[in-house]
Each structure stands twice: as C-alpha cells, then as structure tokens.
Backbone as CSV, one residue per row, in Angstrom:
resi,resn,N_x,N_y,N_z,CA_x,CA_y,CA_z,C_x,C_y,C_z
1,MET,0.803,-1.349,-0.045,-0.126,0.186,0.199,0.713,1.374,0.234
2,ASN,0.738,2.093,-1.265,1.451,3.290,-1.136,0.853,4.412,-0.249
3,ARG,1.357,5.079,0.130,0.644,6.303,1.261,1.395,7.432,1.524
4,GLN,0.848,8.725,0.750,1.480,9.742,0.695,1.841,10.576,1.703
5,PRO,3.304,11.298,1.610,3.520,11.438,3.390,3.060,12.536,3.211
6,THR,2.621,12.946,4.936,2.066,14.360,5.264,3.079,15.369,5.029
7,PRO,2.950,16.905,5.113,3.900,17.934,4.939,4.901,18.006,6.162
8,GLU,4.493,17.411,6.977,5.810,17.239,7.876,6.675,16.462,7.466
9,GLU,6.470,15.021,7.251,7.425,14.202,6.870,7.843,14.480,5.472
10,ALA,7.213,15.369,4.362,8.133,15.754,3.203,9.185,16.889,3.372
11,GLY,8.956,17.307,4.395,9.736,18.950,4.727,9.292,20.124,3.913
12,GLY,7.834,19.956,3.903,7.479,21.376,3.719,6.207,21.602,4.786
13,ASP,5.781,22.676,4.451,4.960,23.597,5.661,3.708,23.413,5.035
14,GLY,3.286,22.710,3.944,1.982,22.350,3.589,1.028,23.670,2.849
15,ARG,1.716,24.425,2.660,1.501,25.538,1.313,1.606,25.077,-0.688
16,GLU,0.686,25.340,-1.169,1.291,25.338,-2.274,2.465,25.747,-2.893
17,SER,3.273,25.525,-3.356,4.453,25.624,-4.020,4.257,26.315,-5.574
18,GLY,5.583,27.258,-6.102,5.139,27.571,-7.343,3.928,28.364,-7.236
19,ARG,2.896,29.155,-8.610,2.461,29.909,-8.398,1.192,29.186,-8.681
20,GLY,0.459,29.469,-7.699,-1.066,29.012,-7.473,-1.746,30.359,-7.046
21,LYS,-3.083,30.017,-6.870,-3.810,30.542,-6.079,-3.779,31.535,-4.806
22,GLY,-2.630,30.420,-4.106,-2.744,30.765,-2.617,-1.441,31.505,-2.975
23,ARG,-0.355,32.009,-3.806,0.353,32.652,-3.575,-0.008,34.128,-4.346
24,LEU,-1.401,34.103,-5.087,-1.578,35.205,-5.838,-2.415,36.183,-4.707
25,LEU,-3.060,35.723,-4.122,-4.550,36.270,-2.790,-3.203,36.438,-1.234
26,ARG,-2.508,36.706,-1.662,-1.730,36.998,-0.268,-1.604,38.612,0.115
27,ARG,-1.889,38.680,1.326,-2.841,39.724,2.320,-1.521,40.901,2.097
28,GLY,-0.394,40.699,1.946,0.249,41.720,2.473,0.825,42.446,1.277
29,PRO,1.068,41.889,0.092,1.071,42.864,-0.952,0.027,44.219,-1.401
30,TRP,-1.096,42.923,-1.403,-2.347,43.668,-1.399,-2.593,44.909,-0.985
31,GLU,-2.755,44.816,0.599,-2.808,46.033,1.438,-1.530,46.873,1.094
32,ASN,-0.878,46.669,0.764,0.345,47.692,0.605,-0.518,48.466,-0.449
33,ALA,-0.476,47.987,-1.569,-1.707,48.474,-3.037,-2.129,49.624,-2.475
34,SER,-3.374,48.870,-1.637,-4.187,49.595,-1.011,-3.712,50.849,-0.653
35,THR,-3.211,50.986,0.153,-2.477,52.217,1.167,-2.051,53.230,0.335
36,LEU,-0.606,52.616,-0.916,-0.874,53.281,-1.771,-1.452,54.288,-2.801
37,VAL,-3.098,53.201,-3.081,-4.221,54.066,-3.735,-4.772,55.250,-2.756
38,ILE,-4.806,54.713,-1.733,-5.508,56.055,-0.590,-4.376,57.163,-0.410
39,GLY,-3.278,56.625,-0.207,-2.307,57.812,-0.113,-2.273,58.679,-1.026
40,LEU,-2.158,57.944,-2.447,-2.851,58.787,-3.959,-3.838,59.352,-3.669
41,GLY,-4.842,58.759,-3.253,-6.449,60.092,-3.195,-6.089,60.551,-2.120
42,LEU,-5.396,60.864,-0.928,-5.190,62.240,-0.377,-4.667,63.290,-0.831
43,PHE,-2.988,62.832,-1.833,-1.994,63.756,-2.402,-3.219,64.214,-3.624
44,MET,-4.337,63.762,-4.074,-4.958,64.210,-5.134,-5.749,65.352,-4.723
45,LEU,-6.695,64.655,-3.690,-6.905,65.809,-3.041,-6.561,66.994,-2.304
46,MET,-5.280,67.085,-1.871,-4.687,67.974,-1.177,-3.902,69.364,-1.922
47,GLN,-3.515,68.721,-3.708,-3.072,69.556,-4.121,-3.742,70.639,-4.673
48,PRO,-3.338,71.884,-4.948,-3.097,72.982,-5.477,-3.689,73.211,-6.569
49,ILE,-2.994,72.072,-7.547,-2.818,72.467,-9.237,-4.084,72.008,-9.853
50,ALA,-4.476,71.210,-10.007,-5.451,70.440,-11.237,-6.975,70.103,-10.782
51,MET,-7.985,70.974,-11.030,-9.353,70.627,-10.721,-9.483,69.075,-10.766
52,GLU,-9.064,68.726,-12.033,-9.499,67.449,-11.967,-9.014,65.975,-11.098
53,LEU,-7.600,66.341,-10.665,-7.239,65.403,-9.557,-8.411,65.710,-8.555
54,TYR,-8.522,66.710,-8.001,-9.278,67.219,-6.993,-10.591,66.262,-7.291
55,THR,-11.389,66.742,-8.322,-12.657,65.566,-8.402,-12.449,64.318,-8.331
56,TRP,-11.435,63.737,-8.658,-10.962,62.694,-8.856,-10.323,62.110,-7.458
57,SER,-10.170,62.480,-6.385,-9.641,62.162,-5.418,-11.046,61.282,-4.307
58,PHE,-12.023,61.738,-4.340,-12.803,61.238,-3.335,-13.129,59.496,-4.089
59,PRO,-13.535,59.088,-4.924,-13.452,57.810,-5.700,-12.020,56.945,-5.458
60,VAL,-10.998,57.896,-5.709,-9.651,57.070,-5.643,-9.530,56.641,-3.842
61,ILE,-10.002,57.624,-3.197,-9.705,57.335,-1.780,-10.792,55.934,-1.420
62,LEU,-12.258,56.577,-2.033,-12.889,55.200,-1.508,-12.825,53.590,-2.108
63,ALA,-11.999,53.589,-3.149,-11.392,52.671,-3.979,-10.318,51.893,-3.370
64,GLY,-9.395,53.076,-2.856,-8.351,52.208,-1.921,-8.751,51.431,-0.325
65,THR,-10.074,52.156,0.112,-10.503,52.069,1.147,-11.438,50.221,1.306
66,VAL,-12.329,50.649,-0.024,-12.860,49.252,-0.343,-11.856,48.119,-0.342
67,GLY,-10.675,48.899,-1.273,-9.785,47.428,-1.796,-8.910,47.240,-0.321
68,PHE,-8.989,47.505,0.565,-8.164,47.706,2.185,-8.993,46.617,2.789
69,LEU,-9.983,47.099,3.095,-11.369,46.069,3.775,-11.539,44.526,2.778
70,VAL,-11.153,44.412,1.778,-11.436,42.926,1.025,-9.837,42.219,1.367
71,THR,-8.761,42.517,0.948,-7.827,42.355,1.185,-7.430,41.835,2.474
72,SER,-8.029,42.837,3.797,-7.925,42.578,5.203,-8.053,40.990,5.163
73,HIS,-9.081,40.279,4.581,-9.724,38.730,5.004,-9.075,38.291,3.999
74,PHE,-7.906,38.625,3.134,-7.157,37.564,2.653,-6.350,36.407,3.515
75,PRO,-5.364,35.446,3.271,-4.900,34.768,4.122,-3.547,35.578,3.988
76,GLU,-2.650,35.285,5.567,-1.519,35.313,5.717,-0.517,35.284,4.481
C-alpha cells in the first residue's frame, strides 16, 4: 500500500509551491497596494494645481478603502 507523506514528513509546510491561487492572494502586497491608492487619493485631494485631480480624489480614496477592507480578509 502506497501512502502519501504528510507535509511534515516531506519537509514542507503544507502550502502550495509555485505560482498558484494561494500565492496570488496574499494579504501583504495587496494591503500595501491599497494603502498606496489611499495615499494617492489624499495627494490628489490636497494638491492645489489641477481641479480634475481634486474631482477624482474621493473615488480614488474610496476604492483604496474598499480594496483594503477586501484584502484584509485574504490569508497571510
């Protein structure tokens, strides 16, 4: 009878290796990107030069906030 080794026996930690769904949906990089979008929106809100940037600042901040709320539920 052939038995598959457990991740501890095989020396792994049980996570998927390579490029899989588990690697793509990690919390850290997506939270950083969402924080960057929020910061961009704040910059757009406070700059005194272009009215177009000011106009789009609230939707950008809102998108960053929603993105942060969603990505905070991703696995570590």
